[in-house]
C-alpha positions as CSV (number, residue, x, y, z in Angstrom):
1,M,174.4,44.6,131.8
2,E,173.1,41.3,130.7
3,Y,171.8,39.5,133.7
4,K,171.9,35.8,134.0
5,M,170.3,35.0,137.2
6,L,167.5,36.5,139.1
7,V,167.0,35.5,142.7
8,M,163.9,36.5,144.6
9,D,162.5,36.0,148.1
10,M,158.9,34.8,148.3
11,D,156.9,36.3,151.2
12,D,156.2,40.1,150.8
13,T,158.4,40.2,147.6
14,L,157.2,37.7,144.8
15,L,154.1,36.8,146.8
16,R,151.1,39.3,147.4
17,D,149.6,39.6,150.8
18,D,147.2,36.7,150.0
19,Q,150.3,34.5,149.3
20,T,149.4,34.4,145.5
21,I,151.6,35.3,142.5
22,S,150.1,37.9,140.3
23,K,149.4,37.4,136.6
24,R,151.9,40.2,135.6
25,N,154.7,38.6,137.9
26,L,154.1,35.1,136.4
27,E,154.2,36.4,132.8
28,A,157.4,38.5,133.4
29,I,159.2,35.5,135.1
30,K,158.2,33.2,132.2
31,K,159.6,35.8,129.6
32,A,162.8,36.0,131.7
33,Q,163.3,32.3,131.7
34,E,162.5,32.0,128.0
35,K,165.4,34.6,127.5
36,G,167.7,32.2,129.4
37,V,167.8,33.9,132.8
38,R,168.0,31.4,135.7
39,V,165.2,32.2,138.2
40,V,165.9,31.1,141.8
41,L,163.7,31.3,144.8
42,A,165.4,32.2,148.1
43,S,163.2,31.9,151.2
44,G,163.3,31.3,154.8
45,R,160.6,28.8,154.2
46,P,161.0,25.2,154.6
47,T,161.3,23.3,151.3
48,F,157.9,21.7,151.6
49,A,156.4,25.3,151.7
50,M,157.9,26.3,148.5
51,K,156.9,23.5,146.2
52,E,153.7,25.1,144.9
53,C,155.5,28.1,143.9
54,V,158.1,25.9,142.0
55,K,155.3,24.3,140.0
56,Q,153.6,27.6,139.2
57,L,157.0,29.0,138.1
58,E,157.8,25.9,136.2
59,L,161.4,26.0,137.7
60,D,161.7,22.2,137.0
61,K,161.2,22.8,133.3
62,Y,164.0,25.5,133.2
63,N,166.3,23.4,135.2
64,S,166.4,26.0,138.2
65,H,167.0,25.8,141.8
66,I,165.6,26.9,145.3
67,L,167.3,28.0,148.3
68,S,165.0,27.1,151.4
69,Y,165.5,27.7,155.1
70,N,167.4,30.9,154.3
71,G,169.9,29.0,152.2
72,A,170.6,25.9,154.5
73,V,169.2,23.8,151.7
74,I,169.7,24.0,148.0
75,I,167.3,21.9,145.8
76,D,167.8,21.0,142.2
77,C,164.2,21.5,141.0
78,K,164.6,19.3,137.8
79,S,165.7,16.3,139.6
80,D,164.1,17.3,143.0
81,T,167.2,16.5,144.8
82,I,169.1,18.1,147.5
83,I,172.5,19.4,146.5
84,F,173.5,21.0,149.5
85,E,172.3,20.9,153.2
86,K,173.6,22.2,156.6
87,S,171.9,21.5,159.8
88,L,171.9,22.5,163.4
89,T,172.9,19.8,165.8
90,K,170.6,18.5,168.4
91,E,172.7,20.1,171.1
92,M,172.4,23.5,169.2
93,A,168.6,23.2,169.1
94,H,168.5,22.2,172.7
95,K,170.7,25.2,173.7
96,L,168.3,27.6,171.8
97,Y,165.4,26.0,173.7
98,D,167.0,26.8,177.1
99,L,167.7,30.4,175.7
100,S,164.1,30.8,174.9
101,K,163.1,29.9,178.4
102,E,165.7,32.3,179.8
103,Y,164.3,35.2,177.7
104,N,160.7,34.1,177.9
105,V,160.0,33.7,174.3
106,D,158.2,30.9,172.4
107,I,160.2,28.5,170.0
108,H,159.5,26.2,167.3
109,T,161.3,24.0,164.7
110,Y,160.4,21.4,162.0
111,V,160.4,17.6,162.2
112,N,159.1,15.5,159.4
113,D,157.4,18.5,157.8
114,D,155.6,19.3,160.9
115,I,156.1,22.5,163.1
116,I,156.8,21.4,166.5
117,T,156.3,23.5,169.7
118,E,155.3,23.3,173.3
119,N,153.1,26.4,172.9
120,S,151.2,27.1,169.7
121,N,150.8,30.8,169.7
122,Q,149.7,33.5,167.2
123,Y,153.1,33.6,165.5
124,T,153.3,29.9,165.2
125,E,149.7,30.2,163.5
126,V,151.0,32.6,161.1
127,E,153.9,30.4,160.1
128,A,151.3,27.5,159.7
129,N,149.2,29.6,157.5
130,I,152.1,30.8,155.4
131,T,153.7,27.4,154.9
132,G,150.7,25.1,155.0
133,M,152.4,22.9,157.5
134,K,150.8,21.2,160.5
135,I,151.5,22.3,163.9
136,R,152.2,19.5,166.4
137,T,152.1,20.5,170.0
138,I,154.4,18.5,172.2
139,D,155.2,18.2,175.9
140,D,158.9,18.3,175.8
141,F,160.9,20.1,173.0
142,K,164.0,18.3,173.8
143,K,162.6,14.9,173.8
144,A,160.9,15.7,170.4
145,V,164.3,17.1,168.9
146,K,166.3,13.8,168.8
147,G,168.4,14.7,166.0
148,N,169.7,17.6,163.6
149,V,167.2,20.1,162.5
150,I,167.7,22.6,159.8
151,K,166.4,25.8,161.3
152,V,165.0,27.0,164.8
153,L,162.6,30.0,165.3
154,M,162.1,32.2,168.4
155,L,158.9,34.1,168.3
156,E,157.5,37.2,170.1
157,N,156.2,40.6,169.5
158,P,158.7,42.6,167.2
159,E,159.7,45.2,169.8
160,Y,160.8,42.8,172.3
161,L,162.3,40.2,169.9
162,K,164.7,43.0,168.6
163,K,165.9,43.3,172.3
164,V,166.3,39.4,172.6
165,E,168.3,39.5,169.2
166,A,170.7,42.2,170.6
167,K,171.2,40.2,174.0
168,L,171.9,37.1,172.1
169,K,174.6,38.5,169.8
170,D,177.4,37.8,172.4
171,T,175.8,34.4,173.4
172,I,175.6,33.0,169.9
173,K,178.7,34.7,168.5
174,D,180.2,32.6,165.8
175,T,178.4,29.3,166.6
176,M,175.2,30.1,164.6
177,N,173.8,32.5,162.2
178,M,171.0,34.7,163.6
179,T,168.5,36.7,161.5
180,I,164.9,38.4,161.6
181,S,162.8,37.5,158.7
182,K,159.3,38.6,159.5
183,P,159.5,41.1,162.5
184,F,158.0,38.4,164.9
185,F,160.5,35.6,163.7
186,L,164.0,35.4,164.9
187,E,165.7,32.6,162.9
188,F,168.7,30.4,163.6
189,M,170.7,28.4,161.1
190,D,174.1,26.7,161.4
191,K,177.3,29.0,161.3
192,G,177.8,30.7,157.9
193,I,174.4,29.9,156.5
194,D,172.5,32.6,154.9
195,K,171.0,33.4,151.5
196,A,174.0,35.1,150.3
197,T,176.5,32.2,151.0
198,S,174.2,29.7,149.3
199,L,173.6,31.9,146.3
200,E,177.4,32.0,145.9
201,R,177.6,28.3,145.9
202,L,174.9,28.2,143.2
203,M,176.7,31.0,141.1
204,N,179.9,29.1,141.3
205,K,178.1,25.9,140.0
206,F,177.1,27.7,136.9
207,G,180.0,30.1,136.5
208,I,177.9,33.1,136.8
209,K,179.6,36.4,138.2
210,K,178.0,38.4,140.9
211,E,177.6,41.3,138.4
212,E,175.3,39.1,136.3
213,V,172.9,38.5,139.3
214,I,169.9,40.4,140.5
215,A,168.7,39.7,144.0
216,M,165.3,40.9,145.5
217,G,163.9,41.0,148.8
218,D,162.0,42.7,151.7
219,S,163.5,41.7,155.0
220,Y,166.7,41.4,156.9
221,N,167.3,37.9,156.0
222,D,167.5,39.1,152.4
223,L,170.1,41.7,153.2
224,G,173.2,39.7,152.6
225,M,172.2,38.5,149.1
226,I,170.9,42.0,148.3
227,K,174.3,43.7,149.1
228,F,176.2,40.6,147.4
229,A,174.5,40.6,144.1
230,G,175.5,42.8,141.2
231,L,172.1,44.6,141.3
232,G,170.4,44.4,144.9
233,V,166.8,45.3,144.9
234,C,164.4,46.1,147.6
235,V,160.6,46.2,147.2
236,E,159.0,49.3,148.3
237,N,157.3,47.7,151.4
238,A,160.7,46.8,152.8
239,P,161.9,48.7,156.0
240,E,163.5,52.1,155.2
241,D,166.9,51.0,156.6
242,M,166.8,48.0,154.2
243,K,166.0,50.2,151.2
244,K,168.9,52.5,151.8
245,Q,171.3,49.7,151.5
246,A,169.8,48.5,148.1
247,D,171.0,49.6,144.6
248,Y,167.4,50.0,143.4
249,V,164.0,50.1,145.1
250,T,161.1,48.8,143.0
251,K,157.5,48.8,143.4
252,S,155.9,46.9,146.3
253,N,154.8,43.3,146.4
254,M,151.2,44.5,145.9
255,E,152.2,46.5,142.8
256,D,154.1,43.7,140.8
257,G,157.5,44.9,142.0
258,V,159.1,41.7,140.6
259,A,157.5,42.2,137.1
260,H,158.7,45.9,137.2
261,T,162.3,44.8,137.9
262,I,162.2,42.1,135.2
263,E,160.7,44.5,132.7
264,K,163.3,47.2,133.5
265,F,166.5,45.3,133.9
266,I,165.9,42.1,132.0
267,L,163.5,42.7,129.1
268,G,164.6,46.2,128.5
269,K,161.1,47.7,128.5
């Protein structure tokens, strides 16, 4: 099969644990792009926190795209313009705040490229370190969220957060999309938003069939696109139940799993 698009998650997939891209991964991605393969970054990160990788991978030069906020935003890298965006309403964000109080979990969202929260905790600090965004501690979440927001996160230790996810399924139902990215991040986007649906939008734009797409990831917010793509790939460091649903398990993010996949399925090494 000749693959025309490679879609990759960033954290714990493309990026090493120190948030860098290995030399081998960079070289493999460059060769794939030179061969005509569209390389797309698909991340739960805000757009702001993906721009450095866009530069490193030269996605603007190769007229590629990124899916940020778990697919709630699609950016054309060449023109640096938004070609798709879907937000949560202020009312939805306020409802999630009320639920966070009910279940005793912390919550944050993004306003003007800042992380806003009433309580800066260890998990919000992780988000700040990953994204490079500033934490703005506010007194009143609802007063700070005056309009639509792209994404809201609930944060707590992984064991308890899984219980909260299970309890919220009936409450959220079909009004929003809910997914776990990192074990301590429970993320909420508008209804119908995930990486798979935005990937399909991008494929339709370029007339690319699903069997011509490789999608790679490590966590539950990647599962939709991994199952949707012609070749769904999990890195070795993904949870075991994720790996069972992938078509192929590559090496870990610390062992150049992206490069290994490109070399095997795109470059034919």
